[in-house]
DRENPARO-754572 format. One record per residue: residue number from 1; residue in three letters; y, z negated, x of N, C-alpha, C in turn. Coordinates in Angstrom, 1 decimal, decimal comma, always signed. Layout:
N
(site NUM "ala" (Y Z X) (Y Z X) (Y Z X))
...
END
This chain:
228
(site 1 "met" (+149,3 -63,3 +331,2) (+150,0 -64,0 +330,2) (+149,6 -63,5 +328,8))
(site 2 "asn" (+149,4 -64,4 +327,9) (+149,1 -64,0 +326,5) (+150,3 -63,3 +325,9))
(site 3 "lys" (+149,9 -62,3 +325,0) (+151,0 -61,6 +324,3) (+151,7 -62,5 +323,3))
(site 4 "leu" (+153,0 -62,4 +323,2) (+153,7 -63,2 +322,3) (+153,4 -62,8 +320,9))
(site 5 "val" (+153,2 -63,8 +320,0) (+153,0 -63,5 +318,6) (+154,3 -63,3 +317,9))
(site 6 "asn" (+154,5 -62,2 +317,2) (+155,8 -61,8 +316,5) (+155,8 -62,4 +315,1))
(site 7 "ile" (+156,7 -63,3 +314,8) (+156,8 -63,8 +313,5) (+158,1 -63,3 +312,8))
(site 8 "leu" (+158,0 -62,9 +311,6) (+159,2 -62,6 +310,8) (+159,4 -63,7 +309,9))
(site 9 "leu" (+160,6 -64,4 +310,1) (+161,0 -65,6 +309,3) (+162,1 -65,2 +308,5))
(site 10 "ala" (+162,0 -65,4 +307,2) (+163,1 -65,1 +306,2) (+163,5 -66,5 +305,6))
(site 11 "glu" (+164,7 -66,9 +305,9) (+165,1 -68,2 +305,4) (+166,7 -68,2 +305,2))
(site 12 "asp" (+167,1 -68,4 +304,0) (+168,6 -68,3 +303,8) (+169,4 -69,5 +304,2))
(site 13 "glu" (+168,7 -70,7 +304,4) (+169,4 -71,8 +304,9) (+169,6 -71,7 +306,4))
(site 14 "ser" (+170,8 -71,3 +306,9) (+170,9 -70,9 +308,3) (+170,5 -72,0 +309,2))
(site 15 "ser" (+170,9 -73,3 +308,9) (+170,5 -74,4 +309,9) (+169,0 -74,6 +309,9))
(site 16 "leu" (+168,4 -74,6 +308,8) (+166,9 -74,7 +308,7) (+166,2 -73,5 +309,4))
(site 17 "gly" (+166,7 -72,3 +309,2) (+166,1 -71,2 +309,8) (+166,2 -71,2 +311,3))
(site 18 "gln" (+167,4 -71,7 +311,8) (+167,5 -71,8 +313,3) (+166,6 -72,8 +313,9))
(site 19 "ile" (+166,5 -74,0 +313,2) (+165,6 -75,0 +313,6) (+164,1 -74,5 +313,7))
(site 20 "ile" (+163,7 -73,9 +312,7) (+162,3 -73,3 +312,7) (+162,2 -72,3 +313,8))
(site 21 "lys" (+163,1 -71,4 +313,9) (+163,1 -70,4 +315,0) (+163,0 -71,0 +316,4))
(site 22 "glu" (+163,8 -71,9 +316,7) (+163,8 -72,5 +318,0) (+162,6 -73,3 +318,2))
(site 23 "ser" (+162,1 -74,0 +317,2) (+160,8 -74,8 +317,4) (+159,6 -73,9 +317,6))
(site 24 "leu" (+159,6 -72,8 +316,9) (+158,4 -71,9 +317,1) (+158,5 -71,2 +318,5))
(site 25 "glu" (+159,7 -70,9 +318,9) (+159,8 -70,2 +320,2) (+159,5 -71,0 +321,4))
(site 26 "thr" (+159,5 -72,4 +321,2) (+159,0 -73,3 +322,2) (+157,5 -73,3 +322,3))
(site 27 "arg" (+156,8 -72,7 +321,3) (+155,4 -72,6 +321,2) (+154,8 -71,2 +321,5))
(site 28 "asn" (+155,6 -70,4 +322,2) (+155,1 -69,1 +322,6) (+155,1 -68,1 +321,5))
(site 29 "phe" (+156,0 -68,3 +320,5) (+156,1 -67,3 +319,4) (+157,4 -66,6 +319,6))
(site 30 "lys" (+157,5 -65,3 +319,2) (+158,7 -64,5 +319,2) (+159,1 -64,5 +317,7))
(site 31 "val" (+160,3 -65,0 +317,4) (+160,7 -65,1 +316,0) (+161,9 -64,2 +315,7))
(site 32 "tyr" (+161,7 -63,4 +314,6) (+162,8 -62,6 +314,1) (+163,3 -63,3 +312,8))
(site 33 "leu" (+164,5 -63,7 +312,9) (+165,1 -64,5 +311,7) (+166,0 -63,6 +310,9))
(site 34 "ala" (+165,7 -63,7 +309,5) (+166,5 -62,9 +308,6) (+167,0 -63,9 +307,5))
(site 35 "lys" (+168,2 -63,7 +307,0) (+168,8 -64,6 +306,0) (+168,5 -64,2 +304,6))
(site 36 "asn" (+167,9 -63,1 +304,3) (+167,5 -62,7 +303,0) (+166,4 -61,7 +303,0))
(site 37 "gly" (+165,8 -61,4 +301,8) (+164,7 -60,5 +301,8) (+165,0 -59,1 +302,2))
(site 38 "glu" (+166,2 -58,6 +301,9) (+166,6 -57,3 +302,3) (+166,7 -57,1 +303,8))
(site 39 "glu" (+167,3 -58,1 +304,4) (+167,4 -58,0 +305,9) (+166,0 -58,2 +306,5))
(site 40 "ala" (+165,2 -59,0 +305,9) (+163,8 -59,2 +306,4) (+163,0 -57,9 +306,3))
(site 41 "tyr" (+163,2 -57,1 +305,2) (+162,5 -55,9 +305,1) (+162,9 -54,8 +306,1))
(site 42 "lys" (+164,2 -54,8 +306,4) (+164,6 -53,9 +307,5) (+164,0 -54,2 +308,8))
(site 43 "thr" (+163,9 -55,5 +309,1) (+163,3 -56,0 +310,3) (+161,8 -55,6 +310,4))
(site 44 "trp" (+161,2 -55,8 +309,2) (+159,7 -55,4 +309,1) (+159,5 -53,9 +309,4))
(site 45 "gln" (+160,4 -53,1 +309,0) (+160,3 -51,7 +309,2) (+160,5 -51,3 +310,7))
(site 46 "lys" (+161,3 -52,1 +311,4) (+161,7 -51,7 +312,8) (+160,7 -52,4 +313,8))
(site 47 "glu" (+160,2 -53,6 +313,5) (+159,5 -54,3 +314,5) (+158,0 -54,4 +314,2))
(site 48 "thr" (+157,2 -54,7 +315,2) (+155,8 -54,9 +315,0) (+155,6 -56,4 +314,8))
(site 49 "ile" (+155,2 -56,8 +313,6) (+155,1 -58,2 +313,1) (+153,7 -58,6 +313,0))
(site 50 "asp" (+153,3 -59,8 +313,4) (+152,0 -60,3 +313,3) (+151,8 -61,2 +312,1))
(site 51 "ile" (+152,8 -61,9 +311,7) (+152,7 -62,9 +310,6) (+154,1 -63,0 +309,9))
(site 52 "leu" (+154,1 -63,3 +308,6) (+155,3 -63,4 +307,9) (+155,5 -64,9 +307,3))
(site 53 "val" (+156,6 -65,5 +307,5) (+156,9 -66,8 +307,0) (+158,2 -66,6 +306,1))
(site 54 "leu" (+158,0 -66,6 +304,8) (+159,0 -66,2 +303,8) (+159,4 -67,4 +302,9))
(site 55 "asp" (+160,7 -67,7 +302,9) (+161,3 -68,6 +301,9) (+161,2 -67,8 +300,5))
(site 56 "val" (+160,9 -68,5 +299,5) (+160,8 -67,9 +298,2) (+162,2 -67,6 +297,6))
(site 57 "met" (+163,1 -68,7 +297,5) (+164,4 -68,6 +296,9) (+165,4 -68,1 +297,9))
(site 58 "met" (+165,7 -66,8 +297,9) (+166,7 -66,2 +298,8) (+167,6 -65,2 +298,0))
(site 59 "pro" (+168,8 -65,1 +298,4) (+169,7 -64,1 +297,8) (+169,3 -62,7 +298,0))
(site 60 "ile" (+169,9 -61,8 +297,2) (+169,7 -60,3 +297,3) (+168,2 -59,9 +297,0))
(site 61 "lys" (+167,3 -60,5 +297,8) (+165,9 -60,2 +297,5) (+165,1 -61,4 +297,8))
(site 62 "asp" (+164,3 -61,9 +296,8) (+163,6 -63,2 +297,0) (+162,2 -62,9 +297,8))
(site 63 "gly" (+161,6 -64,0 +298,2) (+160,4 -63,9 +299,0) (+159,2 -63,2 +298,3))
(site 64 "phe" (+159,1 -63,5 +297,0) (+158,0 -62,9 +296,2) (+158,2 -61,4 +296,1))
(site 65 "thr" (+159,4 -60,9 +295,9) (+159,7 -59,5 +295,8) (+159,4 -58,8 +297,1))
(site 66 "leu" (+159,8 -59,5 +298,2) (+159,6 -58,9 +299,6) (+158,1 -58,8 +299,8))
(site 67 "ala" (+157,4 -59,9 +299,5) (+155,9 -59,8 +299,7) (+155,2 -58,7 +299,0))
(site 68 "arg" (+155,7 -58,5 +297,7) (+155,1 -57,4 +297,0) (+155,3 -56,1 +297,7))
(site 69 "glu" (+156,5 -55,8 +298,2) (+156,8 -54,6 +298,8) (+156,0 -54,4 +300,1))
(site 70 "ile" (+155,8 -55,5 +300,9) (+155,1 -55,4 +302,1) (+153,6 -55,2 +301,9))
(site 71 "arg" (+153,1 -55,8 +300,8) (+151,7 -55,7 +300,5) (+151,3 -54,2 +300,1))
(site 72 "leu" (+152,3 -53,5 +299,6) (+152,0 -52,1 +299,3) (+151,8 -51,3 +300,6))
(site 73 "glu" (+152,3 -51,8 +301,7) (+152,2 -51,1 +303,0) (+151,1 -51,7 +303,9))
(site 74 "asn" (+150,9 -53,0 +303,7) (+150,0 -53,7 +304,6) (+149,3 -54,8 +303,8))
(site 75 "asp" (+148,0 -54,7 +303,6) (+147,3 -55,7 +302,8) (+146,5 -56,7 +303,6))
(site 76 "val" (+146,7 -56,8 +304,9) (+146,0 -57,8 +305,7) (+146,9 -58,7 +306,5))
(site 77 "ile" (+148,2 -58,4 +306,7) (+149,0 -59,3 +307,5) (+149,2 -60,6 +306,8))
(site 78 "pro" (+149,0 -61,7 +307,5) (+149,2 -63,0 +306,9) (+150,6 -63,3 +306,4))
(site 79 "ile" (+150,7 -64,0 +305,2) (+152,0 -64,3 +304,6) (+151,9 -65,8 +304,3))
(site 80 "ile" (+152,9 -66,6 +304,7) (+153,1 -68,0 +304,3) (+154,4 -68,0 +303,6))
(site 81 "phe" (+154,4 -68,7 +302,4) (+155,6 -68,9 +301,6) (+156,1 -70,3 +301,9))
(site 82 "leu" (+157,4 -70,4 +302,1) (+158,1 -71,7 +302,2) (+158,9 -71,9 +300,9))
(site 83 "thr" (+158,7 -73,0 +300,2) (+159,5 -73,2 +299,0) (+159,6 -74,7 +298,6))
(site 84 "ala" (+160,6 -74,9 +297,8) (+160,8 -76,3 +297,2) (+160,1 -76,3 +295,8))
(site 85 "lys" (+159,7 -75,1 +295,4) (+159,1 -75,0 +294,1) (+157,7 -75,6 +294,1))
(site 86 "ser" (+157,3 -76,3 +293,0) (+156,0 -76,9 +293,0) (+155,3 -76,7 +291,6))
(site 87 "gln" (+155,9 -75,9 +290,8) (+155,3 -75,6 +289,5) (+154,0 -74,8 +289,7))
(site 88 "thr" (+152,9 -75,1 +288,9) (+151,7 -74,4 +289,1) (+151,8 -72,9 +289,0))
(site 89 "lys" (+152,6 -72,4 +288,0) (+152,8 -71,0 +287,8) (+153,4 -70,3 +289,1))
(site 90 "asp" (+154,3 -71,0 +289,8) (+154,9 -70,4 +291,0) (+153,9 -70,3 +292,1))
(site 91 "val" (+153,0 -71,4 +292,2) (+152,0 -71,3 +293,3) (+151,0 -70,2 +293,0))
(site 92 "val" (+150,6 -70,1 +291,7) (+149,7 -69,0 +291,3) (+150,3 -67,6 +291,6))
(site 93 "glu" (+151,6 -67,5 +291,2) (+152,2 -66,2 +291,5) (+152,2 -65,8 +293,0))
(site 94 "gly" (+152,5 -66,8 +293,8) (+152,6 -66,6 +295,2) (+151,3 -66,1 +295,8))
(site 95 "phe" (+150,2 -66,7 +295,3) (+148,9 -66,2 +295,8) (+148,4 -64,9 +295,2))
(site 96 "ser" (+148,8 -64,7 +293,9) (+148,4 -63,5 +293,2) (+149,0 -62,2 +293,8))
(site 97 "ile" (+150,2 -62,3 +294,4) (+150,8 -61,2 +295,0) (+150,4 -61,0 +296,5))
(site 98 "gly" (+149,5 -61,8 +297,0) (+148,9 -61,6 +298,3) (+149,3 -62,6 +299,3))
(site 99 "gly" (+149,9 -63,7 +298,9) (+150,2 -64,8 +299,9) (+149,0 -65,5 +300,4))
(site 100 "asn" (+149,0 -65,9 +301,6) (+147,8 -66,6 +302,2) (+147,9 -68,1 +302,3))
(site 101 "asp" (+149,2 -68,5 +302,3) (+149,4 -70,0 +302,3) (+150,7 -70,3 +301,7))
(site 102 "tyr" (+150,9 -71,6 +301,3) (+152,0 -72,0 +300,5) (+152,5 -73,4 +301,0))
(site 103 "leu" (+153,6 -73,5 +301,7) (+154,0 -74,7 +302,3) (+155,3 -75,2 +301,6))
(site 104 "lys" (+155,2 -76,4 +301,0) (+156,3 -77,0 +300,2) (+157,3 -77,7 +301,1))
(site 105 "lys" (+158,5 -77,5 +300,8) (+159,6 -78,2 +301,5) (+159,7 -79,6 +300,9))
(site 106 "pro" (+160,0 -80,6 +301,8) (+160,2 -80,6 +303,2) (+158,8 -80,6 +303,9))
(site 107 "phe" (+158,7 -80,0 +305,1) (+157,4 -79,9 +305,8) (+157,7 -80,2 +307,3))
(site 108 "ser" (+156,6 -80,6 +308,0) (+156,8 -80,8 +309,4) (+156,5 -79,5 +310,2))
(site 109 "met" (+157,2 -79,4 +311,3) (+156,9 -78,2 +312,1) (+155,5 -78,1 +312,6))
(site 110 "glu" (+154,9 -79,3 +312,9) (+153,5 -79,3 +313,4) (+152,6 -78,7 +312,3))
(site 111 "glu" (+152,9 -79,0 +311,0) (+152,0 -78,5 +309,9) (+152,2 -77,0 +309,8))
(site 112 "leu" (+153,4 -76,5 +310,0) (+153,7 -75,1 +309,9) (+153,0 -74,4 +311,0))
(site 113 "ile" (+153,0 -74,9 +312,2) (+152,4 -74,3 +313,4) (+150,9 -74,3 +313,2))
(site 114 "val" (+150,3 -75,3 +312,7) (+148,8 -75,4 +312,5) (+148,4 -74,3 +311,5))
(site 115 "arg" (+149,2 -74,1 +310,4) (+148,9 -73,1 +309,4) (+149,1 -71,7 +309,9))
(site 116 "ile" (+150,1 -71,5 +310,7) (+150,3 -70,2 +311,4) (+149,1 -69,9 +312,3))
(site 117 "asn" (+148,7 -70,8 +313,1) (+147,6 -70,5 +314,0) (+146,3 -70,3 +313,3))
(site 118 "asn" (+146,1 -71,1 +312,2) (+144,8 -70,9 +311,4) (+144,7 -69,5 +310,8))
(site 119 "leu" (+145,9 -69,0 +310,3) (+145,9 -67,7 +309,7) (+145,7 -66,6 +310,7))
(site 120 "leu" (+146,3 -66,8 +311,9) (+146,2 -65,8 +313,0) (+144,8 -65,8 +313,5))
(site 121 "asn" (+144,1 -66,9 +313,6) (+142,8 -67,0 +314,1) (+141,8 -66,4 +313,1))
(site 122 "arg" (+142,0 -66,6 +311,8) (+141,2 -66,1 +310,8) (+141,3 -64,5 +310,7))
(site 123 "ser" (+142,6 -64,1 +310,9) (+142,8 -62,6 +310,9) (+142,1 -62,0 +312,1))
(site 124 "glu" (+142,1 -62,7 +313,2) (+141,6 -62,1 +314,5) (+140,1 -62,0 +314,4))
(site 125 "val" (+139,4 -62,9 +313,8) (+137,9 -62,9 +313,8) (+137,3 -62,2 +312,6))
(site 126 "gln" (+138,2 -61,9 +311,6) (+137,6 -61,3 +310,4) (+137,0 -59,9 +310,7))
(site 127 "lys" (+135,8 -59,8 +310,3) (+135,1 -58,5 +310,5) (+135,4 -57,5 +309,4))
(site 128 "ile" (+135,5 -56,3 +309,8) (+135,7 -55,2 +308,9) (+134,3 -54,7 +308,3))
(site 129 "thr" (+134,0 -55,2 +307,1) (+132,7 -55,0 +306,6) (+132,8 -54,3 +305,2))
(site 130 "thr" (+132,0 -53,3 +304,9) (+132,0 -52,8 +303,6) (+130,7 -53,2 +302,9))
(site 131 "tyr" (+130,7 -53,8 +301,8) (+129,5 -54,2 +301,1) (+129,1 -53,1 +300,1))
(site 132 "ser" (+127,8 -52,7 +300,2) (+127,4 -51,6 +299,4) (+127,0 -52,0 +298,0))
(site 133 "gly" (+126,8 -53,3 +297,7) (+126,4 -53,6 +296,4) (+126,6 -55,1 +296,0))
(site 134 "ile" (+127,1 -55,3 +294,8) (+127,1 -56,5 +294,1) (+126,5 -56,1 +292,7))
(site 135 "gly" (+125,2 -56,2 +292,5) (+124,6 -55,7 +291,3) (+124,9 -54,2 +291,3))
(site 136 "asn" (+125,5 -53,7 +290,2) (+125,8 -52,3 +290,0) (+127,2 -52,0 +290,5))
(site 137 "tyr" (+127,9 -52,9 +291,2) (+129,2 -52,7 +291,7) (+129,2 -52,4 +293,2))
(site 138 "asn" (+130,1 -51,7 +293,7) (+130,3 -51,5 +295,1) (+131,7 -52,2 +295,4))
(site 139 "phe" (+131,6 -53,1 +296,3) (+132,8 -53,9 +296,8) (+133,2 -53,5 +298,2))
(site 140 "asp" (+134,3 -52,9 +298,3) (+134,8 -52,5 +299,6) (+135,9 -53,5 +300,0))
(site 141 "phe" (+135,5 -54,5 +300,8) (+136,4 -55,6 +301,2) (+137,7 -55,1 +301,9))
(site 142 "pro" (+137,5 -54,3 +303,0) (+138,8 -53,8 +303,7) (+139,8 -53,1 +302,8))
(site 143 "lys" (+139,2 -52,3 +301,9) (+140,1 -51,5 +301,0) (+140,5 -52,2 +299,7))
(site 144 "gln" (+139,8 -53,4 +299,5) (+140,1 -54,2 +298,4) (+139,9 -53,5 +297,1))
(site 145 "thr" (+138,7 -52,8 +297,0) (+138,4 -52,1 +295,8) (+137,0 -52,5 +295,2))
(site 146 "leu" (+136,8 -52,3 +293,9) (+135,6 -52,7 +293,2) (+135,3 -51,5 +292,3))
(site 147 "gln" (+134,1 -51,0 +292,4) (+133,7 -49,8 +291,6) (+132,4 -50,1 +290,9))
(site 148 "tyr" (+132,4 -49,9 +289,6) (+131,1 -50,0 +288,8) (+130,5 -48,6 +288,7))
(site 149 "leu" (+129,2 -48,5 +289,2) (+128,5 -47,3 +289,2) (+129,4 -46,1 +289,7))
(site 150 "thr" (+129,6 -45,1 +288,8) (+130,4 -44,0 +289,3) (+131,8 -44,0 +288,6))
(site 151 "glu" (+132,1 -45,1 +288,0) (+133,5 -45,2 +287,3) (+134,6 -45,2 +288,4))
(site 152 "glu" (+135,8 -45,2 +287,9) (+137,0 -45,2 +288,8) (+137,1 -46,6 +289,5))
(site 153 "lys" (+137,5 -46,5 +290,7) (+137,6 -47,8 +291,5) (+138,8 -48,6 +290,9))
(site 154 "val" (+138,6 -49,9 +291,0) (+139,6 -50,9 +290,6) (+140,1 -51,6 +291,8))
(site 155 "thr" (+141,4 -51,6 +291,9) (+142,0 -52,3 +293,1) (+142,2 -53,8 +292,9))
(site 156 "leu" (+141,7 -54,5 +293,8) (+141,8 -56,0 +293,7) (+143,1 -56,5 +294,4))
(site 157 "thr" (+143,6 -57,6 +294,0) (+144,7 -58,2 +294,8) (+144,1 -58,8 +296,1))
(site 158 "his" (+145,0 -59,0 +297,0) (+144,6 -59,6 +298,3) (+143,8 -60,9 +298,1))
(site 159 "arg" (+144,2 -61,8 +297,2) (+143,6 -63,0 +296,9) (+142,2 -62,8 +296,3))
(site 160 "glu" (+142,1 -61,9 +295,3) (+140,9 -61,6 +294,6) (+139,8 -61,1 +295,6))
(site 161 "ala" (+140,2 -60,2 +296,5) (+139,3 -59,7 +297,5) (+138,7 -60,7 +298,4))
(site 162 "his" (+139,6 -61,6 +298,9) (+139,2 -62,6 +299,8) (+138,3 -63,6 +299,2))
(site 163 "leu" (+138,6 -64,0 +297,9) (+137,7 -64,9 +297,2) (+136,3 -64,3 +296,9))
(site 164 "leu" (+136,3 -63,1 +296,5) (+135,0 -62,4 +296,2) (+134,2 -62,2 +297,5))
(site 165 "his" (+134,9 -62,0 +298,6) (+134,3 -61,9 +299,9) (+133,5 -63,2 +300,3))
(site 166 "his" (+134,2 -64,3 +300,0) (+133,6 -65,6 +300,3) (+132,4 -65,9 +299,3))
(site 167 "leu" (+132,6 -65,5 +298,1) (+131,5 -65,7 +297,1) (+130,3 -64,9 +297,5))
(site 168 "leu" (+130,5 -63,7 +298,0) (+129,4 -62,8 +298,4) (+128,7 -63,3 +299,6))
(site 169 "gln" (+129,5 -63,8 +300,5) (+128,9 -64,4 +301,7) (+127,9 -65,5 +301,4))
(site 170 "his" (+128,1 -66,2 +300,3) (+127,2 -67,3 +299,8) (+126,5 -66,9 +298,6))
(site 171 "lys" (+126,2 -65,6 +298,4) (+125,5 -65,1 +297,2) (+124,3 -66,0 +296,9))
(site 172 "asn" (+124,2 -66,4 +295,6) (+123,1 -67,2 +295,0) (+123,0 -68,6 +295,6))
(site 173 "lys" (+124,1 -69,0 +296,3) (+124,2 -70,3 +296,8) (+125,6 -70,9 +296,3))
(site 174 "val" (+125,7 -72,2 +296,4) (+127,0 -72,8 +296,0) (+128,0 -72,7 +297,1))
(site 175 "leu" (+129,2 -72,1 +296,6) (+130,3 -72,0 +297,5) (+131,2 -73,3 +297,3))
(site 176 "asp" (+131,3 -74,0 +298,4) (+132,0 -75,3 +298,4) (+133,5 -75,1 +298,0))
(site 177 "arg" (+133,9 -75,6 +296,9) (+135,2 -75,5 +296,4) (+136,3 -76,0 +297,4))
(site 178 "ser" (+136,1 -77,2 +297,9) (+137,1 -77,8 +298,7) (+137,2 -77,0 +300,0))
(site 179 "lys" (+136,1 -76,5 +300,6) (+136,2 -75,8 +301,8) (+136,9 -74,5 +301,7))
(site 180 "val" (+136,7 -73,8 +300,6) (+137,4 -72,5 +300,3) (+138,9 -72,7 +300,1))
(site 181 "leu" (+139,2 -73,8 +299,3) (+140,6 -74,1 +299,1) (+141,3 -74,3 +300,4))
(site 182 "lys" (+140,7 -75,1 +301,3) (+141,4 -75,4 +302,6) (+141,5 -74,1 +303,4))
(site 183 "glu" (+140,5 -73,3 +303,4) (+140,5 -72,1 +304,2) (+141,4 -71,0 +303,7))
(site 184 "leu" (+141,4 -70,7 +302,4) (+142,2 -69,7 +301,8) (+143,6 -70,1 +301,3))
(site 185 "trp" (+143,6 -71,3 +300,8) (+144,9 -71,8 +300,3) (+145,6 -72,8 +301,2))
(site 186 "gly" (+144,9 -73,4 +302,2) (+145,5 -74,3 +303,1) (+145,4 -75,8 +302,7))
(site 187 "asp" (+145,0 -76,0 +301,4) (+144,9 -77,4 +301,0) (+144,1 -77,4 +299,7))
(site 188 "asp" (+143,4 -78,5 +299,4) (+142,6 -78,5 +298,2) (+143,2 -79,4 +297,1))
(site 189 "asp" (+144,5 -79,4 +297,0) (+145,2 -80,2 +296,1) (+145,1 -79,6 +294,7))
(site 190 "phe" (+145,7 -80,3 +293,7) (+145,5 -79,9 +292,3) (+146,1 -78,5 +292,0))
(site 191 "phe" (+147,3 -78,2 +292,5) (+147,9 -76,9 +292,2) (+147,1 -75,7 +292,8))
(site 192 "asn" (+146,5 -75,9 +294,0) (+145,7 -74,8 +294,6) (+144,4 -74,7 +293,8))
(site 193 "ala" (+143,8 -75,8 +293,4) (+142,6 -75,8 +292,6) (+142,8 -75,0 +291,3))
(site 194 "arg" (+143,9 -75,3 +290,7) (+144,2 -74,5 +289,4) (+144,4 -73,0 +289,7))
(site 195 "ser" (+145,0 -72,7 +290,8) (+145,2 -71,3 +291,2) (+143,8 -70,7 +291,5))
(site 196 "met" (+142,9 -71,3 +292,1) (+141,6 -70,8 +292,4) (+140,8 -70,5 +291,1))
(site 197 "asp" (+141,0 -71,4 +290,1) (+140,3 -71,3 +288,8) (+140,8 -70,0 +288,1))
(site 198 "val" (+142,1 -69,7 +288,2) (+142,7 -68,5 +287,7) (+142,0 -67,2 +288,3))
(site 199 "phe" (+141,9 -67,3 +289,6) (+141,3 -66,1 +290,3) (+139,8 -65,9 +290,0))
(site 200 "ile" (+139,1 -67,0 +289,8) (+137,7 -66,9 +289,4) (+137,6 -66,3 +288,0))
(site 201 "thr" (+138,5 -66,6 +287,1) (+138,5 -66,0 +285,8) (+138,7 -64,5 +285,9))
(site 202 "lys" (+139,7 -64,1 +286,7) (+140,0 -62,7 +286,9) (+138,8 -62,0 +287,4))
(site 203 "leu" (+138,1 -62,5 +288,4) (+136,9 -61,9 +289,0) (+135,8 -61,7 +287,9))
(site 204 "arg" (+135,6 -62,8 +287,1) (+134,6 -62,7 +286,1) (+134,9 -61,5 +285,2))
(site 205 "lys" (+136,1 -61,3 +284,8) (+136,5 -60,2 +283,9) (+136,2 -58,8 +284,6))
(site 206 "lys" (+136,5 -58,7 +285,9) (+136,3 -57,5 +286,6) (+134,8 -57,2 +286,9))
(site 207 "leu" (+134,0 -58,2 +286,8) (+132,5 -58,0 +287,0) (+131,7 -58,0 +285,8))
(site 208 "lys" (+132,4 -58,0 +284,6) (+131,7 -58,3 +283,3) (+130,8 -57,1 +282,9))
(site 209 "gln" (+131,0 -55,9 +283,5) (+130,2 -54,7 +283,0) (+128,7 -54,9 +283,4))
(site 210 "asp" (+128,4 -55,7 +284,4) (+127,0 -55,9 +284,8) (+126,6 -57,3 +284,3))
(site 211 "asp" (+125,7 -57,3 +283,3) (+125,3 -58,6 +282,7) (+124,5 -59,4 +283,7))
(site 212 "ala" (+124,0 -58,8 +284,7) (+123,2 -59,6 +285,7) (+124,0 -60,4 +286,7))
(site 213 "ile" (+125,3 -60,1 +286,6) (+126,2 -60,8 +287,6) (+126,9 -62,0 +286,8))
(site 214 "gln" (+126,9 -63,1 +287,5) (+127,6 -64,3 +286,9) (+128,3 -65,1 +288,1))
(site 215 "ile" (+129,4 -65,6 +287,7) (+130,0 -66,6 +288,6) (+130,0 -67,9 +287,9))
(site 216 "val" (+129,2 -68,8 +288,3) (+129,0 -70,1 +287,5) (+129,7 -71,2 +288,2))
(site 217 "asn" (+130,2 -72,1 +287,4) (+130,8 -73,3 +287,9) (+129,8 -74,4 +288,1))
(site 218 "val" (+129,7 -74,9 +289,3) (+128,7 -76,0 +289,6) (+129,6 -77,2 +289,7))
(site 219 "arg" (+129,6 -78,0 +288,6) (+130,5 -79,1 +288,4) (+130,5 -80,1 +289,6))
(site 220 "gly" (+131,6 -80,3 +290,2) (+131,7 -81,3 +291,2) (+131,5 -80,7 +292,6))
(site 221 "phe" (+131,1 -79,4 +292,7) (+130,8 -78,8 +294,0) (+131,6 -77,5 +294,2))
(site 222 "gly" (+131,5 -76,6 +293,3) (+132,2 -75,3 +293,5) (+131,7 -74,2 +292,6))
(site 223 "tyr" (+131,5 -73,0 +293,1) (+131,1 -71,9 +292,3) (+129,9 -71,2 +293,0))
(site 224 "lys" (+129,1 -70,5 +292,2) (+128,0 -69,7 +292,7) (+128,0 -68,3 +292,1))
(site 225 "leu" (+128,0 -67,3 +293,0) (+127,9 -65,9 +292,6) (+126,4 -65,6 +292,4))
(site 226 "ile" (+125,9 -65,3 +291,2) (+124,5 -65,0 +291,0) (+124,4 -63,5 +290,8))
(site 227 "cys" (+123,6 -62,8 +291,6) (+123,4 -61,4 +291,5) (+122,2 -61,0 +292,4))
(site 228 "asp" (+121,7 -59,8 +292,2) (+120,6 -59,3 +293,0) (+121,0 -59,0 +294,4))
END
């Protein structure tokens, strides 16, 4: 029998939380339900969790705050945010603190299950690889660090590291914008596209010490990382 996948679900709407819990448990998931971020963090410390599904707007401690705390301890566990928020700045904030996906309420259980499975599969097959060079930089993907020559290492956010990893996999080739948005953000809609633009800008700034490195916008297609 396959091992049950342990999900930590933080949702302050008790009826919705129970519906999600029961639905997931019919699909061979084990669900730990918490009604706020503080309770969820205590569960996180006690149990072995495989994936987090966090409501953003919760009492005592919200989902973004909880995710920041967990990312200090674990930078690879998948995190999905559930929220009624749809402002671009909220979407960007969720991804910038290490979220892997962002599901807006109301949503279907089938969509949530597909997104959970996609993240779990991606996490399972992801190879632990250290890249020795991007021009004069050293990019350590597992540790999410970037170092220029012998200078001090710079720590990347979870989202920055994964986006740079994809760019490097397609070095000197066009990285399909829509494909990456669907894989890393879950959807290629307007809000996620704007979020990706923000992260591209951040990566350009962190790679600016080497003039031979460029991340260029290929209009209508995506981005290209140009380097030796």
